[in-house]
N, C-alpha and C positions, 0 to 999 in steps of 0.2 A: 502492500500500499504503498510505504514510504518512498517509495523509486517510484510509482504514479503520480503521486505529489508533485516531486523535483521536477519528473518529465514534464510534468503540467506547465507548472512555474516558468521552466525553461520555454516552451512556448510562448507562452504569455507573454516574458519578455520579448522576444522577439518580436512579437506582434506589435506591443507598445515602441519599440524599438522602431520602425516599419512605420508606425503611424505616427512619431515624435519625426523620423525622414521626409515623410510626406507633406507636416503639416506647420515647421521649422525649418526643415534643412532647406528643400528644393526654393521654396521661396527667398529663405535667405542670400541663398548662393549663385539663384537666377538673373536675380534681378540685375536688369541694362546689360547693355552692350549687344554686339554682333549686328550681323543683319538682318533683313526681314525672313529669312530662312532659318534663322538660328546656328549658320555654321560658322559665321565669325565667333563665339564665344567657347566653341569645339574646338581642342586641337588636335592632332595627330589620329588617333584611332572614333573620335567623337565621344568616347565617355567620357566622362568625371568622374569625380571620387568624393565619397567623406567617408568618415570612419567615426564613430560611435563606440565610448569605452564605456563600459556598464562595471563601474565600479562597487563592487558589493563586499562585503565583511567576509566573504574568504577567498578573494582572487580580483582579479580582473580582467573582463573579456572585450575585446576588440572587434568589431563586426567591423569590416570595410567592404561599403556599397558601390556597385558601378551603377551608371545613371545618363542619361544623355537625352535631349530633347529633339524631336524629331523634325521633320520641314513641314510638317501640320502644327507643329506645337504641343506635343503630344506627348506626356516625361515618359521614358521608358524605362523601367527599373531592370537591372539583370537579378533573377527572381531569384539567382545561386548565389552567394557571396560566405568569402573564406573567414574566419573567426580563430583566436587563440586566445585561450587562457592563461593566465600564469598568476602563480602563489607566492606572496599572501596578499592580505585583503588592504589596500592602503589605511584604513585605522590599525595595524596593527606597527603604525612609525610614530603614534602620537608621543612615545617616548624620545625619538630622534625625527622628527618630521622633515629636515632637510633628504635626507637619506629616502624621500617618499620616489622623487621622480628617480633617481638611478635603480630603483626595483623594475622602475616602466622600460627597461632598456630590450628585452628580450623580445617586449609588444611590440615598440617602435621598431625595431631590428625588420619585426612582423612584417609589420602595414608600409615599411618601406621598400619590401619584397612586391607589395601587395599593388603598388602604385608607381606608374613610368617615372623618373627623377623629376622630370620636366612639369611631372602634374604638382609634385611634394609642395609648392607654397599656397599652391590655389587649391591645394585636398586641405576643408576645413577637421580638426577633431573637436567633437566634442565630448567633454569628459565627465559621465553624469555621475555623480558617486549617492549610495542608497545609504540606509539604518546604521551601518557600522560608524562612517563619519556623523552623521547627522548626532549621535551618541557621544561623538566625542568633542573634549570640552573648547570653546572660538579658536584661544590663541593657536594651539593646536593644530584645530581644521584648517584653518587662513593658509598655513606655511606648510602642509600636506596640498594646500589645493596649488598654491604659489610653485611647492616643491614640483609636481606636476605639469602642471602649465608649463614651466620655465624651463621641462626637459621635450617640451612637444614642441614647443617655439623653435630650440634650438636644430632638432633633429629634421624639423620639415622648413625649417627658415620661413616660420609663421612670423607674420609682424603683426599682429593684433595682440590688446591686450590681454591676458589668462588663456587665450585658445580657447575659450568654452569649457572652461573646468568650473564644477559647481556641484553643490549638493543638492537632490532635489527633494521635494517637501514631500512628507509621507504617503497623501493625497492622491499626488502624480507617480508616487512609486506604486500606488495600490490601483491605479488604473492604469498605468503597465502590465501588471502583475493577472488583469483580468476580474 
């Protein structure tokens, strides 16, 4: 029964991530630019990339999604995506918050292997931390998030504040879990 519930939660989390992708990520990263047929904004293969890191209490899992806008303006999302989980969870770094970013190195190496190098700087990474960090005191929590965001920005040459690292509310987490 426990295995069934874990599997159901995994499916619900991925479903929530896909919903987040359609409702937040695509409108955020597809705004403006390009020619009338949408090809100006698409380089190389036409695929664009976005990574969502589900930073849970037992580990962090990166989901690398590929998507593109077709000539008719319809968004096409590759239905398959690769992911990788690394342990431990970020909340385990409350005693040494600055080490949190370094713990993501294998995860970020995986993400870099999934995205063409020419797309790194334009491929956003959103790190969404859940209950483990919500229960971590504010000072260490902010240092952990900053460490993770800094490591992401350096790895992908991202020039945005914080790189999308934040703790989601329990209600948002519950909505993602179905």
